[in-house]
Structure formats: C-alpha cells, structure tokens
C-alpha positions in Angstrom: 0.0 0.0 0.0 0.9 3.6 -0.4 2.3 5.1 2.9 2.3 8.7 4.0 5.8 9.1 5.2 5.6 12.7 6.4 3.5 15.9 6.3 4.9 19.4 6.9 3.0 22.6 7.1 4.2 26.2 6.5 2.5 29.5 7.1 2.8 32.8 5.3 5.1 35.3 7.1 2.7 37.9 8.5 0.5 36.9 11.5 -2.5 39.0 12.5 -5.4 38.8 15.0 -8.9 38.4 13.7 -9.7 41.8 15.1 -7.0 43.6 13.1 -8.0 41.8 9.9 -11.7 42.8 10.5 -10.6 46.4 10.9 -8.6 46.2 7.7 -11.6 44.8 5.7 -13.9 47.5 7.1 -11.5 50.2 5.9 -10.9 48.8 2.5 -14.3 47.3 1.6 -17.1 49.2 3.3 -18.1 52.7 2.2 -17.0 55.5 4.5 -19.3 55.8 7.5 -21.1 52.5 6.7 -22.5 50.3 9.5 -20.1 47.5 10.1 -22.2 45.4 12.4 -22.8 42.7 9.8 -19.1 42.5 9.0 -18.2 42.2 12.7 -20.9 39.5 13.2 -19.7 37.5 10.2 -16.0 37.7 11.3 -16.9 36.7 14.9 -19.0 33.8 13.5 -16.0 32.4 11.6 -14.5 31.3 15.0 -11.0 32.3 13.8 -8.5 33.8 16.2 -5.4 34.5 14.1 -4.5 34.2 10.4 -1.4 34.6 8.3 -1.0 36.7 5.1 1.5 36.9 2.3 2.0 40.6 2.7 1.8 43.2 5.5 -1.7 44.5 5.7 -0.8 48.0 4.5 0.6 46.7 1.2 -2.6 45.1 -0.1 -4.0 48.5 -1.1 -1.2 49.0 -3.6 -2.2 46.0 -5.6 -4.2 47.6 -8.3 -4.9 44.8 -10.7 -4.8 41.0 -11.2 -1.3 41.1 -12.7 0.2 42.8 -9.6 -1.7 40.4 -7.3 -0.5 37.3 -9.2 3.1 38.5 -9.2 2.9 38.5 -5.4 1.5 35.0 -5.6 4.5 33.7 -7.5 7.0 35.6 -5.4 5.5 34.2 -2.2 4.4 30.7 -3.3 7.9 29.6 -4.5 9.8 30.1 -1.2 6.8 29.0 1.0 6.5 25.9 -1.1 10.2 25.2 -0.9 9.9 25.5 2.9 7.0 23.0 3.0 8.7 20.4 0.7 12.1 20.6 2.4 10.5 20.1 5.8 8.5 17.1 4.6 11.4 15.4 2.9 13.6 16.0 6.0 11.0 14.5 8.2 10.6 11.5 5.9 14.3 10.9 5.7 14.5 11.4 1.9 16.6 13.7 -0.2 15.3 15.9 -3.1 16.8 13.5 -5.6 14.7 10.7 -4.3 11.5 12.4 -5.5 10.0 10.8 -8.6 6.7 12.8 -8.8 5.9 16.3 -7.7 2.2 17.3 -7.7 1.5 21.0 -7.1 -2.0 22.4 -6.3 -3.3 25.9 -5.7 -6.5 27.7 -6.5 -5.3 31.2 -5.5 -2.8 32.1 -8.3 -1.5 30.9 -11.6 2.0 30.6 -13.1 3.7 29.3 -16.3 6.3 28.0 -15.7 4.3 26.5 -12.9 5.4 26.8 -9.3 6.5 23.1 -9.2 8.8 23.8 -12.2 10.3 26.8 -10.4 11.1 24.5 -7.4 13.0 21.8 -9.3 16.3 23.6 -9.5 15.8 25.5 -6.3 15.4 22.3 -4.2 17.8 20.1 -6.2 15.1 17.8 -7.6 16.1 15.6 -10.5 15.6 17.1 -14.0 13.5 14.0 -14.9 11.1 14.4 -12.0 7.5 14.0 -13.2 5.4 17.1 -12.5 1.6 17.5 -12.2 0.4 21.1 -11.6 -3.3 21.1 -10.7 -5.7 24.1 -10.6 -9.4 24.4 -9.8 -10.0 21.8 -7.1 -10.0 24.3 -4.4 -10.5 23.2 -0.8 -10.8 19.5 -1.8 -7.4 19.4 -3.4 -5.5 18.4 -0.3 -7.5 15.2 0.0 -7.8 14.7 -3.8 -4.0 15.2 -4.1 -3.3 12.4 -1.7 -5.7 10.2 -3.6 -4.0 10.9 -6.9 -0.6 10.2 -5.4 -2.0 6.9 -4.3 -3.2 6.2 -7.8 0.2 6.9 -9.2 2.1 4.9 -6.6 -0.1 1.8 -7.2 1.5 1.7 -10.6 5.0 2.8 -9.5 5.6 1.0 -6.2 9.3 1.8 -6.1 8.7 5.6 -6.3 8.5 8.5 -3.9 5.8 11.1 -4.6 5.3 14.6 -3.1 2.1 16.7 -3.0 2.6 20.4 -2.5 -0.3 22.8 -1.7 0.2 26.5 -1.5 -2.8 28.8 -1.0 -2.5 32.5 -0.6 -6.2 33.3 -0.1 -5.6 36.9 1.1 -4.6 37.8 -2.5 -8.1 37.0 -3.7 -9.9 39.5 -1.4 -11.9 42.0 -3.5 -11.8 45.5 -2.0 -14.7 46.8 -4.0 -17.1 43.9 -3.1 -19.3 44.3 0.0 -21.2 41.2 -0.8 -21.9 38.7 2.0 -19.8 36.0 0.2 -16.7 38.4 0.1 -17.2 39.4 3.7 -17.5 35.8 4.9 -14.4 34.8 2.9 -12.5 37.8 4.3 -13.1 36.5 7.8 -12.4 32.8 7.2 -9.5 32.2 4.8 -5.7 32.4 5.5 -2.4 31.9 3.7 -0.3 28.8 4.1 1.2 25.7 2.5 1.7 22.0 3.2 3.6 19.1 1.6 3.0 15.4 1.9 5.7 12.7 1.1 4.2 9.4 0.1 5.9 6.1 -0.8 5.0 3.1 -2.9 4.7 -0.4 -1.5 8.3 -1.4 -2.2 9.7 1.6 -0.3 10.4 1.2 3.4 8.5 3.9 5.2 6.5 4.3 8.4 3.2 6.2 8.6 -0.4 5.5 7.8 -1.3 3.5 4.7 -3.7 4.7 2.1 -6.2 1.8 1.7 -8.6 3.3 -0.8 -10.1 6.6 -2.1 -13.4 7.8 -3.4 -14.4 11.0 -5.4 -17.9 12.2 -5.8 -19.4 15.1 -7.8 -22.9 16.3 -6.9 -24.9 17.1 -10.0 -26.5 20.6 -10.2 -24.3 22.2 -7.5 -21.7 24.0 -9.8 -23.1 27.3 -8.5 -22.3 26.6 -4.9 -18.6 27.4 -4.7 -15.8 28.7 -6.9 -14.5 31.8 -8.5 -15.8 34.4 -10.9 -12.7 35.5 -12.8 -12.6 39.3 -13.2 -10.2 42.0 -14.1 -9.3 42.4 -10.5 -8.7 38.7 -10.0 -10.7 35.9 -8.3 -14.1 36.9 -7.0 -15.4 34.4 -4.5 -18.6 32.4 -5.2 -19.8 31.0 -1.9 -23.4 30.0 -1.6 -25.2 29.8 1.7 -26.5 26.3 0.7 -23.1 24.6 1.2 -24.0 23.1 4.7 -27.3 21.8 3.2 -25.4 20.1 0.4 -23.2 18.5 3.0 -26.2 17.3 5.0 -27.9 15.9 1.9 -25.0 13.9 0.6 -22.1 13.2 3.0 -23.5 10.5 5.2 -24.5 8.3 2.3 -21.1 8.8 0.7 -19.2 8.0 3.9 -21.3 5.0 4.8 -21.2 3.5 1.3 -17.4 3.9 1.1 -16.8 2.4 4.5 -19.2 -0.5 4.0 -17.2 -1.5 0.9 -14.3 -2.2 3.2 -16.4 -3.9 5.9 -16.3 -0.8 8.1 -18.8 1.5 9.8 -18.4 5.0 11.3 -17.8 3.4 14.7 -14.6 1.8 13.4 -13.0 5.2 12.5 -10.5 6.3 15.2 -9.4 9.5 13.5 -11.5 11.9 11.5 -9.1 14.1 9.5 -11.5 16.8 8.2 -11.0 19.9 6.2 -11.9 23.0 8.3 -14.4 24.5 5.8 -15.9 26.8 8.3 -18.2 26.6 11.4 -21.5 25.9 9.6 -19.9 23.2 7.4 -18.2 21.5 10.4 -21.4 21.6 12.4 -23.2 20.0 9.4 -20.5 17.3 9.3 -20.7 16.6 13.0 -24.5 16.4 12.8 -25.0 14.3 9.7 -22.3 11.8 10.6 -23.3 11.8 14.3 -19.7 12.1 15.3 -18.7 11.6 19.0 -17.7 14.6 21.1 -14.2 15.7 20.3 -13.9 13.9 17.0 -13.1 17.1 15.1 -11.2 18.9 17.9 -8.0 19.1 15.8 -10.0 20.5 12.9 -11.7 23.2 15.1 -8.3 24.1 16.6 -6.7 24.5 13.2 -9.6 26.7 12.1 -9.1 29.0 15.1 -5.3 29.1 14.8 -4.8 29.8 11.1 -8.3 29.9 9.4 -9.3 28.0 6.4 -6.1 27.5 4.2 -8.1 26.0 1.3 -6.4 22.9 0.0 -3.6 23.1 2.6 -5.9 23.0 5.6 -6.7 19.3 5.6 -3.0 18.5 5.3 -2.3 20.7 8.4 -5.0 18.7 10.2 -3.4 15.4 9.0 0.0 16.7 10.3 -1.5 17.5 13.7 -3.2 14.1 13.8 0.2 12.4 13.2 2.0 14.5 15.7 -0.6 15.0 18.5 -3.2 12.2 18.3 -1.8 9.2 16.4 -4.5 6.5 16.5 -3.8 2.9 17.7 -1.9 0.8 15.2 -4.1 -1.2 12.9 -7.1 1.1 13.2 -8.8 3.0 10.4 -9.0 6.7 9.8 -10.9 8.8 7.3 -9.5 11.9 5.6 -12.2 14.0 4.0 -12.6 17.3 2.2 -15.1 19.1 0.0 -14.8 21.8 -2.6 -15.9 23.4 -5.9 -17.9 21.1 -8.2 -19.5 20.7 -5.6 -17.7 17.5 -4.6 -16.2 15.4 -1.9 -13.0 13.3 -1.6 -12.7 10.5 0.9 -9.4 8.8 1.7 -9.4 5.7 3.9 -6.3 5.4 6.1 -4.9 2.5 8.1 -2.5 3.2 11.0 
C-alpha cells in the first residue's frame, strides 16, 4: 500500500489577530461611515482567532490589478512551497533527488512555468522528475491530491511522490465587493502551504497507509462554490447552501465507502477533516453523528490559522500524526469538499 511518510505545514510570514483583519476589511471594503455590524458578526462567527497573510496588511491597497496580485502570488508561493517540501522530505528521511513525482496544487494564483517547475532547480530535484500542476480543485485538493498520489504509486511501487499545496487566499480579497460572500471569505481564509511525502509499497516507510479513495461530484451544484474570474482577480462564489449540500450527501457517501471495506463509522479512530468553516463543520458533525471531540483538531486549526483552502486538511493530518496518532491497525478517514460541488474521501490504516 501507499504510505504517508511525512507531512509538513508552513504559514505565510505575517500573522494577525482576527480583530486587526476585520478592521482592515472594514476600511478597504465598506463605504465611509457604513454600519459595520454585519461585518463584525460574520467575522466573529468564523471562529478564527489568528491568520497569516503573504503581505503586511498595509501593502494590499497598492495591488491595483490582477497582474500585480499574481506577481505576489508567485513571489511568495515559491519560497513558501520550498519550505514545506524541504520540511516534509527531511521528516521522511529522503533527499530531493529521491522524488519521482511532484504534484502541485493551488486555486489562489497561476504561473507558467508552474510553481513546481520553479522549485526543481531551487530544491535540487532531479531534472527528470514528473510534474503535475493542478488548478481548480480548491479546498478539496488536499484530499484529492493524496488520492491521486496513491493512484500513481499503485503503478509505481518503487517511487516517492510529493504533494505540495500553496494557498494565498488573502490575495483574492476584492476591495470593491461588500457582498456577503466576500465578507464571509475575508473572515475565514488564511495563507499557508503544506507538503506530503508518500511512498510506494516497495519503499520502506512508516506512517499511515492509504487503503482506498473515493471521489464524488454532486450534479447541479456547480453554482455553490468557486471563482468568478474578473479584471481584479478571483471573486469568491460561496453560496449559503453549502451546509445543506453536506447534510444531503455526505452521510450516504461515507457509509457506502466504509461499507465497501467492511467498516462503519464506529470503526474510525481518526476523522481528518478539512476545516471548511463553522457551519460546514457543524453540518458534518450532525449528519455523521460524530462523537464529542472527533473534530477537535480541525476546530483548533480553524481557530489558529483559518481555512487554508487545499492546505488545511493537510495541516490537520500533520496535527493528527503528531498530536493524536490512533492505535496501530485502526482505520482513519480523511475528507474534504470543494468546488464542483464535490467530496473526496481517503481511507487510512494506522
């Protein structure tokens, strides 16, 4: 089986309290003298304490168009991604030249050459490393990326594969958009990165094994989450129906997936869940009837760094490995949801 040898998280360099971020959004997004009670309520409701940003807060106002914003994405994503990959390889005991596949995912910026290409020489990866840049999966990409590494390693059991996620969500904030979706996003999302090192069956490695994966698109939900691409960059699409989509679909998906492996929810000793936001997490806890504390690490990650899009579930996986490793031989479920609207499930065995 594929084994997850190491996970390493990294955060953008500038840390801020939620209060300071709310004040910044009020100044840059709301009309002068406007009532900010709705903004304050939305930001309090995000249950986020601190977040990290790619730039100091006073520099965002100078970014006048999408080109300037995307330049900052590239300038920040490359060193932050290098930090995440280096940390994961060191933790796994591999060198950069051991890497056979590098998958890169982000939904907050674009680059050609892609960020993964820019990292090959910087990190000392082999020139023949296989590269797979992925755009568009959004929050689900951390889980989907592990699933696709697993697919690759089933056919290449001697190989080492790395998934890198870099998400600089602060660069997508729209200063001229007082919509509820933009205000919610401005209180929820943060900037960070994470890297996963996975090994094929013939490689000696410790860590949880990937047993199986499942992807599921929900027809007719394309409007629920995503981007509108505008001259000023990525404008958030975030419908209030997301928790209802979770309630309608997730339990059946999880139960069917687990049943195919002779398991039920009661057999899962670790729920590694993407911190999509309080209403989404409450919907997950409710519809899966999870025991108290099952998502504690997810809630803590949300409070400490916000929603890091595709990087978030990887941070929760790292915290699970370091802080709450389940008993050997037991099952865990890693899950995330994102644009499409879709879910990705990854069955783990410790």
